[in-house]
C-alpha positions as CSV (number, residue, x, y, z in Angstrom):
1,M,5.7,4.8,39.4
2,T,4.3,1.3,38.7
3,A,0.9,0.2,37.6
4,L,-1.8,0.0,40.3
5,I,-3.9,-3.3,40.2
6,L,-7.3,-3.3,41.8
7,N,-8.9,-6.7,42.5
8,L,-12.6,-5.9,42.4
9,S,-13.9,-9.4,42.5
10,P,-16.1,-10.6,44.0
11,T,-17.2,-7.2,45.4
12,I,-17.7,-5.6,42.0
13,E,-18.1,-7.4,38.7
14,L,-17.8,-4.8,35.9
15,I,-19.7,-5.8,32.8
16,D,-18.3,-4.6,29.5
17,E,-20.5,-1.5,29.3
18,Q,-19.6,-0.5,32.8
19,F,-15.9,-0.8,32.1
20,F,-16.3,1.1,28.9
21,Q,-18.1,3.9,30.8
22,L,-15.5,3.9,33.5
23,C,-12.8,4.5,30.8
24,Q,-14.9,7.3,29.2
25,N,-15.5,9.0,32.5
26,N,-11.7,8.9,33.3
27,R,-10.1,9.7,30.0
28,D,-6.9,11.0,31.7
29,L,-6.3,7.5,33.1
30,R,-5.0,4.6,31.0
31,L,-7.1,1.6,32.2
32,E,-6.9,-2.1,31.3
33,R,-8.8,-5.1,32.7
34,T,-7.5,-8.6,33.0
35,A,-9.5,-11.7,32.1
36,E,-9.9,-12.2,35.8
37,G,-11.6,-8.8,36.2
38,E,-8.7,-7.0,37.9
39,L,-8.5,-3.3,37.0
40,I,-5.1,-2.0,36.0
41,I,-4.4,1.7,36.3
42,M,-1.2,2.5,34.4
43,P,0.8,5.6,35.1
44,P,2.0,8.0,32.3
45,T,5.4,7.1,31.0
46,G,8.5,9.3,31.2
47,W,9.3,11.5,28.2
48,E,11.9,9.1,26.8
49,S,9.4,6.2,26.6
50,G,6.8,8.6,25.2
51,N,9.2,9.7,22.5
52,R,10.1,6.1,21.6
53,N,6.5,5.1,21.4
54,S,5.7,8.1,19.2
55,K,8.4,7.0,16.7
56,L,7.1,3.4,16.8
57,T,3.5,4.4,16.2
58,Q,4.6,6.9,13.5
59,R,6.6,4.3,11.6
60,L,3.8,1.7,11.8
61,G,1.3,4.3,10.7
62,N,3.4,5.5,7.7
63,W,3.7,1.9,6.5
64,T,0.0,1.2,7.0
65,D,-0.9,4.3,5.0
66,A,1.3,3.2,2.1
67,D,0.2,-0.5,2.3
68,G,-3.5,0.0,2.6
69,T,-4.4,-3.5,3.8
70,G,-5.2,-2.6,7.4
71,L,-5.4,0.0,10.1
72,A,-2.8,0.9,12.7
73,F,-3.6,1.9,16.2
74,D,-1.8,3.7,19.0
75,S,-1.8,3.0,22.8
76,S,-5.1,4.7,23.4
77,T,-7.1,2.0,21.5
78,G,-8.8,-0.6,23.5
79,F,-9.2,-4.2,22.4
80,K,-11.7,-6.7,24.0
81,L,-9.8,-10.0,23.8
82,P,-11.6,-13.3,23.4
83,N,-10.6,-14.2,27.0
84,G,-12.5,-11.2,28.3
85,A,-9.5,-8.9,29.0
86,N,-9.5,-5.3,27.8
87,R,-6.0,-4.4,26.6
88,S,-4.3,-1.5,24.9
89,P,-1.0,-2.4,23.2
90,N,1.5,0.4,22.6
91,A,1.0,0.0,18.9
92,S,-1.1,-2.5,16.9
93,W,-2.5,-3.3,13.5
94,V,-5.6,-5.1,12.2
95,S,-6.4,-6.2,8.6
96,R,-9.1,-4.3,6.8
97,K,-10.8,-7.7,5.9
98,R,-11.2,-8.6,9.6
99,L,-12.6,-5.1,10.4
100,E,-15.0,-5.1,7.4
101,A,-16.3,-8.6,8.3
102,L,-16.9,-7.5,11.9
103,N,-18.2,-4.0,11.2
104,P,-17.5,-2.9,14.8
105,D,-18.8,0.3,16.3
106,P,-16.0,2.9,15.8
107,D,-16.7,4.5,19.1
108,R,-16.2,1.3,21.2
109,F,-13.3,-1.0,21.9
110,L,-12.5,-3.4,19.1
111,P,-14.0,-6.7,20.0
112,L,-11.0,-8.8,18.8
113,A,-7.3,-9.3,19.2
114,P,-5.2,-7.3,16.8
115,D,-3.2,-9.2,14.1
116,F,-0.1,-7.5,15.3
117,A,0.8,-6.0,18.7
118,V,3.8,-4.2,20.1
119,E,4.7,-3.5,23.7
120,L,7.5,-1.0,24.4
121,R,8.8,-1.6,27.9
122,S,9.0,1.6,29.9
123,A,11.2,2.1,33.0
124,S,8.3,1.4,35.3
125,D,7.2,-1.9,33.6
126,S,8.1,-5.2,35.1
127,L,9.6,-7.4,32.3
128,K,7.7,-10.5,33.6
129,T,4.4,-8.6,33.5
130,V,4.9,-7.4,29.9
131,Q,6.0,-10.9,28.9
132,Q,2.8,-12.3,30.3
133,K,0.8,-9.7,28.4
134,M,2.5,-10.7,25.2
135,Q,1.7,-14.3,25.9
136,E,-1.9,-13.3,26.5
137,Y,-2.0,-11.5,23.1
138,I,-0.7,-14.7,21.3
139,E,-3.1,-17.0,23.1
140,N,-6.0,-14.7,22.0
141,G,-5.2,-14.6,18.3
142,V,-2.4,-12.1,17.8
143,R,-0.3,-13.4,14.9
144,L,2.9,-11.5,15.5
145,G,4.0,-9.7,18.6
146,W,7.1,-7.7,19.5
147,L,8.3,-6.8,23.0
148,I,10.8,-4.0,22.6
149,D,12.9,-3.8,25.8
150,P,15.3,-0.8,25.8
151,Q,16.5,-1.6,29.4
152,N,18.0,-4.9,28.2
153,Q,18.7,-3.8,24.7
154,Q,16.7,-6.6,23.2
155,V,13.5,-7.6,21.4
156,E,11.4,-10.6,22.0
157,I,9.3,-11.9,19.1
158,Y,6.1,-13.8,19.8
159,R,4.4,-16.1,17.3
160,P,1.6,-18.6,17.7
161,G,2.9,-22.1,18.4
162,Q,6.5,-21.1,18.6
163,E,9.0,-20.4,21.3
164,V,9.8,-16.7,22.0
165,E,12.7,-15.5,19.9
166,V,15.0,-13.2,21.7
167,L,17.1,-10.8,19.6
168,P,19.9,-9.0,21.6
169,S,20.9,-5.6,20.2
170,A,18.6,-5.9,17.1
171,T,18.8,-3.0,14.6
172,S,15.6,-3.7,12.7
173,L,12.6,-6.0,12.8
174,S,10.6,-7.5,9.9
175,G,6.8,-7.6,9.8
176,E,7.1,-11.1,8.3
177,D,4.0,-12.4,6.6
178,V,1.6,-10.5,8.9
179,L,2.9,-7.1,7.7
180,P,4.7,-7.9,4.5
181,G,7.3,-5.3,3.6
182,F,7.2,-3.6,6.9
183,V,10.7,-3.2,8.4
184,L,11.0,-1.3,11.7
185,D,14.3,0.5,12.0
186,L,15.0,0.4,15.8
187,T,17.3,3.4,15.7
188,Q,15.9,5.9,18.2
189,I,13.5,3.3,19.6
190,L,15.8,0.6,21.2
191,S,18.8,2.8,22.0
């Protein structure tokens, strides 16, 4: 099953509060909103993708707990990007300094782009669509992004101002200067 995209404009223009309430009233749905106002309803993933995403989130969370310089988030966290889109990466991380400076409401979507975002392509995801989402993250302030693509056995690394780096059959990834010391073992995630 693929994502369902509803073009609400110009019939309905959801303001931020209305979109937030829509998400709260439909907690069993995974909803995102594009910068153009389209509503994206994403289906649940299969068990294999769910297991891979669990391992990814766990490993990022373990590193975050040990490092202490930021907070890690799973795919249920909403981010309000500067371009107006509401997105939920499969896994993400934000520095404590940025969060403390902003002091956001913990019961609302974070009104910023994460420092680090990961999308794990599931069987129902179009590669082009996920690549466009990764570009959107970078254009909105994400400093490092990974697109993990088990179907093609590769990883795409996104960085501001640089070409996308494609790593075929990668075995691990470095958090570089965004997540210093974080190394993601791709065993059980990519294969």
